C-alpha positions as CSV (number, residue, x, y, z in Angstrom):
1,M,3.9,-19.9,26.7
2,S,0.5,-18.1,26.9
3,W,-2.7,-18.9,24.7
4,W,-1.9,-16.8,22.4
5,N,1.1,-18.5,21.2
6,E,0.0,-22.0,21.8
7,L,-3.2,-22.3,20.0
8,T,-3.7,-22.4,16.3
9,L,-6.0,-20.1,14.9
10,E,-8.6,-22.7,14.3
11,Q,-8.8,-23.6,18.1
12,L,-9.5,-20.0,19.0
13,D,-13.0,-18.7,20.6
14,E,-14.3,-15.6,19.5
15,A,-13.2,-14.3,22.4
16,Q,-9.8,-15.6,21.8
17,W,-9.7,-14.7,18.0
18,E,-10.7,-10.8,18.8
19,A,-8.2,-10.5,21.4
20,L,-5.6,-11.8,19.1
21,C,-5.8,-8.5,16.8
22,D,-3.4,-6.2,18.0
23,G,-5.4,-2.9,16.7
24,C,-2.5,-1.9,14.1
25,A,-5.1,-1.3,11.9
26,K,-2.9,-1.4,8.8
27,C,-5.6,-4.0,7.3
28,C,-7.6,-0.8,6.9
29,L,-5.5,0.6,4.9
30,H,-6.4,0.5,0.8
31,K,-4.0,-1.5,-0.9
32,L,-3.5,-1.8,-4.4
33,Q,-2.4,-4.3,-6.6
34,D,0.1,-4.4,-9.9
35,E,-2.2,-6.4,-12.8
36,Q,1.3,-7.7,-14.3
37,T,3.3,-8.8,-11.1
38,D,0.5,-9.3,-8.5
39,E,2.4,-7.1,-5.8
40,I,0.5,-5.7,-3.4
41,F,1.1,-1.8,-2.5
42,F,-0.1,-0.4,0.8
43,T,-1.6,3.1,0.5
44,K,-2.1,5.6,3.8
45,V,-5.7,5.7,2.7
46,R,-7.7,4.3,5.8
47,C,-11.5,3.2,5.3
48,Q,-13.7,6.3,6.1
49,Y,-14.9,4.1,9.3
50,L,-11.9,3.7,11.2
51,D,-11.2,5.6,14.2
52,E,-7.6,6.9,13.3
53,S,-6.8,7.9,16.7
54,T,-7.7,4.8,18.3
55,C,-6.9,2.6,15.3
56,A,-10.5,1.0,15.8
57,C,-13.7,0.3,13.6
58,S,-16.8,2.6,14.5
59,C,-18.8,0.5,13.1
60,Y,-17.3,-2.8,13.5
61,T,-20.3,-5.2,13.9
62,Q,-21.9,-3.6,10.9
63,R,-18.7,-3.1,8.9
64,K,-19.5,-6.0,5.9
65,I,-22.8,-4.3,5.7
66,K,-21.4,-0.7,5.4
67,V,-18.2,-1.7,3.3
68,P,-19.6,-4.8,1.3
69,N,-15.3,-5.6,0.4
70,C,-14.4,-5.3,4.4
71,I,-12.1,-8.9,4.8
72,D,-13.4,-10.8,7.6
73,L,-10.5,-12.7,8.4
74,K,-12.1,-15.5,9.7
75,E,-13.4,-16.6,6.4
76,W,-10.3,-17.2,4.7
77,N,-7.3,-19.2,5.4
78,V,-5.2,-16.4,6.8
79,A,-1.6,-18.0,5.6
80,E,-2.5,-17.2,2.2
81,L,-3.8,-14.0,2.2
82,N,-0.6,-12.1,1.1
83,F,-2.0,-8.5,2.0
84,L,-1.6,-8.7,5.3
85,P,1.4,-7.1,7.3
86,A,4.2,-9.1,8.3
87,T,3.6,-7.7,12.0
88,C,0.5,-9.1,11.4
89,A,-0.9,-11.4,14.8
90,Y,-2.9,-13.9,12.5
91,R,-0.9,-13.8,9.9
92,L,2.2,-14.6,12.6
93,R,-0.2,-17.3,14.4
94,S,-1.3,-18.8,10.7
95,L,2.6,-19.7,10.6
96,G,3.1,-21.1,13.7
97,E,5.1,-17.9,14.7
98,P,5.1,-15.9,18.4
99,L,3.6,-12.7,18.7
100,P,5.9,-9.9,18.7
101,A,6.6,-8.4,21.5
102,W,5.2,-5.4,21.6
103,H,1.7,-7.0,21.4
104,Y,-0.6,-6.1,23.8
105,L,-1.3,-9.5,25.0
106,E,2.7,-9.7,25.6
107,T,2.9,-6.1,27.2
108,G,-1.1,-6.0,29.0
109,D,-0.8,-2.1,27.3
110,K,-3.2,-1.5,24.2
111,N,-1.1,1.1,23.3
112,S,1.9,-0.8,23.3
113,V,1.4,-0.9,19.2
114,H,1.3,2.8,18.8
115,K,4.4,3.1,21.2
116,A,6.3,0.9,19.3
117,G,5.1,2.8,15.7
118,I,3.8,-0.3,14.3
119,S,0.3,1.1,14.0
120,I,-1.5,3.5,11.1
121,R,-2.0,6.1,14.1
122,G,-1.1,10.1,12.6
123,R,-0.1,8.5,9.6
124,S,-3.5,8.1,7.2
125,I,-6.3,10.0,5.4
126,S,-10.1,8.6,5.4
127,D,-11.0,7.8,1.9
128,E,-13.9,10.3,1.9
129,F,-10.8,12.6,0.8
130,V,-9.3,11.0,-1.4
131,H,-10.3,9.9,-5.3
132,P,-10.1,6.0,-5.5
133,E,-8.4,6.9,-8.9
134,G,-5.8,9.0,-6.7
135,Y,-4.9,5.9,-4.3
136,D,-1.5,5.2,-6.5
137,E,-0.6,9.0,-5.0
138,H,-0.9,8.1,-1.2
139,I,1.4,4.2,-1.5
140,V,3.9,4.2,1.2
141,T,6.8,1.8,2.4
142,W,6.4,2.3,6.1
143,V,4.1,-1.2,6.2
144,E,6.3,-4.2,6.2
């Protein structure tokens, strides 16, 4: 076993916390919530600051300034965030589950998330090109 499957989220230092992210970028997709059922629907519309080819934020250190509603997972109880995908490393570790075999901490390959078809690479559109009232036209079912 390695630190990523042994330590709780609360025990991680800053570098470990950042390393835990698998780079799927699903958290950067816009989501819609049904007002009656509270069900969450993922769209293929991504934040304009997300570089789709790398699945990395182009303004990570300033993201909360440029996008005030950007979620900083460290500020939340991750286990209670129902919008995180089932494959999210933070979600899995908050539930005491191990990282999946395709996670780069397990494989040593930062591209393994893309090779496994888990990331949003090649499957999204920037929110610069979609009116917010049209997000419902871009709901996807490929996010678990």
